[in-house]
N, C-alpha and C positions, 0 to 999 in steps of 0.2 A: 568425445562428449564436448557439449557447448559451453565449456567453462572459460572461454577466449572472452566474453563480454563481462562477465564476472571480476575477471582477471585485470582486465583495464578498467574496471570500476574500483576495484580497491587500489591499483597503482593511480589513480587519479588523488590518492590520499598520501601514498607512501610506495617505493618502489618495491617490488618482491623479488626474493632470491628464487632461484631453481626449486631449490627444496619446498618452499612455500608456495609455489604454483604447482607443484605434483601433489602438495599435499590437499589444495583446494580440489584437486580432480580426484582424489580418494574419498573426501567426506562429503562433497556436494553430488546428490544425485538428480538426474536430470528426468523432468516428469512432463509427459504431455497431456494438456487440459483441454477439454472440448467446451465449447460454448455453451453457458448455462450450468456446467459443471459446478459442484464444489470440493472446495479443498478444505474448508472447514465448515461444520454445521453446529447451530447452539447445541449445547448439552456434551459435544465431544471438549477432549483436551487438545490444545493446539500443541502436536509434538513436533512441527517443524516450523524453521525460520525459512522463508519464501523469497527470493530474487527471482524477479520478472526479466527474463530473456527476451521473449516475444508475447505481446498480446497485453490484454486489459483485463483488470479484476476491479471488484468492489467488495467493500467490505461494509456489512449493516447489520442491524438490530431490528429485528421485528417485535413491535410493541404487543399489549395483552390483546389490541383490537385486530390484530392483524398488518398494520400499517408498518411498513418498511423505512427504515432512518439509514440512508447512506452516510458512514463514517469517514472513509477513504476511498478514493481511487488509487489503482496502481498501475503505470505502464513500464515499458523497458526502462531498465537499469534503476527501478525502483525496487523497496523490499514492501512486502506484506506479510501479515500475521497477526495474531494476538497475542501481543507481548505480555499480558498479565495473565494469561492461562499458560502460554509456553514457560514463563518462570515461575508459577506458582504450583502448575500442573494442577489446577482446578478446572472444571467442566467451564467452556466458554460461553458466554451469552450472546456472541457474535456467529457470521456466517461469512464466507468470503467464497465468493463466486466469479467465474470466469464470465467477461461480457464478451470475449472473442476467443477463438482457438488459441491456445496459447501455450509456451513452453516456460517452465520454472526450473530453478537449481534450488533444492531444499537441503537444510541441514538440520539433524536433531539436536537435541539440547546436550546429551553426553559429547557429541562430538564439536558442538560450538565452544563448550566449556573446555575441551581438550585443546581445540585450536586457541584459545586464548592462554592457556598454560604453556603449552608447547612452544607458541609462535606470540610472544607477547605484542608485537606490531599489531596485530588483529584485535586486541584488546582495546587499544587505541581508535584504531579505525571505526570499531562498533560503539566507542564512547562517543566519538564525533556525530555518527549516525542518529545514535538515540539522542544526544543532544538537539541536533537539527529536528528530529521528531517533535521533541517536547516544546521547543520553540514554534513549531507551526501548529501544535495543537494548542498552546495558549494563545496564539494570535486568533484561532479560529473560535476559542470561547469567548475572548473579549469583544471579535466581531459580530457574535450572535449577541451578545449583551448591548452593544452600543451602536450597531449599525442596522440601517435599514435593509429591507429586503434588495432594493435597488442598488446599495453600495456594497451589498455582498455578493451579488452578482457581476457588478463590474470589477471587483477584485479578482473573482474566480477568472473572469475574462483575461485579465492583466496578468494573473499569474500562471494560468493552466490554458493557454490559446490552443494548445496542442490537443486538449480533450475534446473540443467540439465537434469534430467530424468522427469521434469514436465513441461518444457517451449521448445516449439519448436525452432530449429536454426532460422527461420523466426522472431519470437517475440523477440530473443535474437538479432538477428542482427539489429533489428528495435529500440532497447533499445541502442545498440550501435554507430547508426548511419552509418550503412554499408548496402551493399547489402546482402542477404544471401550467392549469389556465391563468393563475398569477404570473409565474414566470413568462407566459407567453404574453400577458400586457406588460411587462416591465421591457420585454424586446420590443414590442410595436412602440412603446414610449421612446426607449433610447434610439430607436432606427429613425424617429424624427427629426433627431437633433442634427 
């Protein structure tokens, strides 16, 4: 199984015992996902929390007019899932789709809760992960309220330079809340500097 990347990820936070490593191998399932394949679609309950071993995903909302709004991207060593649906067990309003052929390790809610109880170290690690995700979401909301499209684009370039060769301009524009044409205008303007 491809749990080595996940074990290394967890050990960036706290060292793991052999028992904890074995438990990870037991409760996480490896899934291969083809490009454009969904691991969650609107209306389904998010039954798994997914760790990206290889590949790239996007999480998006489709509005009443059929327009897609990207909320998150995830690449290697990132997590992706609809945390609200996962915890409430209510149908998701979101979609998660592979942008590349990918490999994920996923855990279901019951196993994740058991992981927290039987191995409290993971409870601490997931708390830090959740706090980091909340800080990131809060930063994005504030940025959308107070920053220009150009400022959002420059911040995206700075924070996620590794995305630009993997994610199309159409997907980046959707994430920034602009049209692809407007993003092209911003990119041309910046290139002149």
